[in-house]
C-alpha positions in Angstrom: -4.3 103.7 173.5 -4.7 99.9 173.0 -4.6 99.2 176.7 -7.2 102.0 177.3 -9.5 100.5 174.7 -9.0 97.0 176.3 -10.0 98.4 179.7 -13.0 100.2 178.3 -14.2 97.1 176.5 -13.8 95.2 179.8 -15.9 97.7 181.7 -18.6 97.4 179.0 -18.3 93.6 179.2 -17.4 93.4 175.5 -14.6 91.1 174.3 -11.6 92.6 172.7 -11.2 92.4 168.9 -8.3 89.9 169.4 -10.6 87.6 171.4 -13.3 87.9 168.7 -10.8 87.2 165.9 -9.6 84.0 167.7 -13.1 82.7 168.5 -14.7 83.4 165.1 -11.7 83.4 162.8 -9.4 80.8 164.2 -11.9 78.3 165.7 -10.2 75.2 164.2 -6.9 76.3 165.7 -8.5 76.5 169.1 -10.5 73.2 169.1 -8.9 71.1 166.4 -10.3 70.0 163.0 -12.6 67.3 164.3 -14.4 69.5 166.8 -14.4 72.4 164.5 -16.1 70.4 161.8 -19.0 69.6 164.2 -19.3 72.9 166.0 -19.4 76.6 165.7 -19.1 79.5 168.1 -22.3 81.5 168.1 -22.0 84.2 170.8 -20.2 85.7 173.7 -21.9 87.0 176.8 -19.5 88.3 179.4 -17.0 85.6 180.1 -19.0 82.9 178.5 -18.7 81.6 175.0 -21.7 79.8 173.5 -21.0 77.0 171.0 -23.5 75.0 168.9 -22.7 71.4 168.0 -24.3 68.9 165.6 -25.6 66.5 168.2 -25.5 65.4 171.8 -22.4 63.3 171.5 -20.4 66.3 170.4 -21.9 68.3 173.3 -20.6 65.7 175.7 -17.2 65.9 174.1 -17.1 69.7 174.6 -18.2 69.4 178.2 -15.5 66.8 178.8 -12.8 69.1 177.2 -14.2 72.3 178.8 -11.1 73.2 180.8 -8.7 72.4 177.9 -10.8 74.5 175.5 -10.8 77.5 177.9 -7.1 77.2 178.3 -6.6 77.1 174.5 -8.8 80.2 174.0 -6.6 82.0 176.6 -3.4 80.8 175.0 -4.3 81.6 171.4 -6.0 85.0 172.2 -3.5 86.1 174.8 -6.5 87.0 177.0 -8.2 85.2 179.9 -11.5 87.0 179.2 -13.4 83.8 178.3 -13.7 81.5 181.3 -16.7 79.3 180.5 -18.0 77.5 177.4 -21.7 76.8 177.2 -22.7 74.1 174.6 -26.0 73.6 173.0 -27.2 71.2 170.3 -28.1 72.8 167.0 -31.7 72.5 166.0 -32.4 70.9 162.7 
């Protein structure tokens, strides 16, 4: 039943509960304490995770670490569902 649910969610372009739990519940484990303190995941659209950061310097850091973060998301969640990370600076 779990595999069927995963396939259905994939067809609907919805991330699995495991991916959601990793992104929104284990963010610090994925990106580390420094990046986690300056960022937060805000949404998932298809295979793209959107992250908000405190300022432009942290946005640059995320862009520089993009491939590593995508790999960590895959490793921690056990899914290669998320393939891109879009970063935006939080409005104050």
